[in-house]
C-alpha positions in Angstrom: 0.0 0.0 0.0 1.3 3.4 -1.0 0.6 6.0 1.8 0.6 9.6 0.8 1.0 11.9 3.8 -0.3 15.4 3.3 1.1 18.1 3.5 4.3 16.3 4.4 5.4 13.1 6.0 6.9 15.1 8.9 3.7 17.0 9.5 1.6 13.8 9.5 4.0 11.9 11.7 4.1 14.8 14.2 0.3 15.0 14.3 0.1 11.2 14.9 2.6 11.4 17.7 0.4 14.0 19.3 -2.7 11.8 18.8 -4.4 14.5 16.7 -7.5 13.3 14.8 -6.5 12.2 11.3 -8.5 11.8 8.1 -7.7 9.1 5.6 -9.0 8.1 2.2 -8.1 4.6 1.2 -8.7 3.4 -2.3 -11.2 0.5 -2.7 -8.4 -1.7 -4.0 -6.2 -1.0 -1.0 -3.3 0.1 -3.1 -3.3 3.8 -2.1 -4.1 5.7 1.0 -4.0 9.5 1.6 -3.8 10.7 5.2 -3.7 14.1 6.9 -4.3 15.8 10.2 -8.0 16.8 10.2 -7.4 20.5 10.8 -5.2 20.6 7.7 -7.9 19.6 5.3 -11.2 19.5 7.2 -13.0 17.0 4.9 -12.2 14.0 2.7 -13.0 15.6 -0.6 -10.6 18.5 0.2 -7.9 16.0 1.2 -8.3 14.3 -2.2 -8.1 17.6 -4.1 -5.0 18.8 -2.2 -3.4 15.4 -3.1 -4.0 15.8 -6.8 -7.3 13.9 -7.2 -10.7 15.3 -8.3 -13.2 15.9 -5.5 -15.5 13.6 -7.5 -13.1 10.7 -6.9 -14.5 10.5 -3.4 -16.7 7.5 -4.4 -13.5 5.5 -5.1 -12.3 5.6 -1.5 -13.2 4.3 1.9 -13.2 7.3 4.3 -12.2 7.3 8.0 -11.4 9.6 10.8 -9.1 8.0 13.4 -6.9 8.5 16.4 -5.5 6.2 19.1 -9.0 5.7 20.5 -10.5 4.3 17.3 -11.6 4.8 13.8 -14.9 6.1 12.5 -15.9 4.9 9.1 -18.0 7.2 6.9 -20.0 4.3 5.5 -21.4 5.5 2.2 -21.7 2.7 -0.4 -21.6 4.1 -4.0 -24.5 2.9 -6.2 -22.0 1.5 -8.7 -19.7 -0.3 -6.2 -18.2 -3.3 -8.1 -21.1 -3.1 -10.6 -23.2 -5.1 -8.2 -26.8 -4.7 -9.2 -28.6 -5.7 -6.0 -28.3 -3.1 -3.3 -28.2 -5.6 -0.4 -25.4 -7.6 -2.0 -23.6 -4.4 -2.9 -23.7 -3.1 0.7 -22.5 -6.5 2.0 -19.5 -6.5 -0.4 -18.7 -2.9 0.5 -18.9 -3.7 4.2 -16.6 -6.8 4.0 -14.1 -5.1 1.6 -14.0 -1.9 3.7 -13.2 -3.7 6.9 -10.4 -5.6 5.3 -8.9 -2.6 3.5 -9.3 -0.2 6.4 -7.9 -2.7 8.9 -4.8 -3.2 6.7 -4.3 0.6 6.5 -4.7 1.2 10.2 -2.3 -1.6 11.0 0.3 -0.3 8.5 0.0 3.1 10.3 0.6 1.5 13.7 -3.0 1.9 14.9 -4.5 -1.3 16.4 -7.9 0.2 17.0 -11.5 -0.7 16.5 -13.5 0.4 13.5 -16.9 2.0 14.2 -19.7 3.0 11.9 -21.4 6.0 13.5 -25.1 5.7 13.9 -25.8 8.3 11.2 -24.2 5.9 8.6 -25.9 2.7 9.7 -29.0 3.2 7.7 -27.5 1.1 4.9 -26.8 -1.7 7.3 -30.2 -1.5 9.0 -31.9 -2.1 5.7 -30.3 -5.4 5.3 -32.2 -6.8 8.3 -31.7 -10.2 9.8 -31.1 -12.0 6.5 -27.7 -10.4 6.1 -24.5 -12.4 6.4 -22.5 -9.4 7.8 
């Protein structure tokens, strides 16, 4: 995994040492991650733009906010994720893939923390009901 630290590696490392909240955008394939201290960029689409991506590329990345206490996942499954037609199957795949990719990223950054999906993003999971395998 290639990890881009914005604005610099030194600034990101210092922020991590001070346990400042961090933003990360991790590509769906797990090949690229972009990370910054939250006060530097404020939002994920701004992080992407400042790193040379288009803000519309946001739907190609898993998005988290993290520190040493845990990681919050902005769980928003794009309607075209992996070209899976059925919404329930698409959300299940997004969930499984996201946990794998986000966990690998956090581990590579030295964070062994839990991943939480805040309540406001759980509506997709709630729609799956008891028939879900996740």
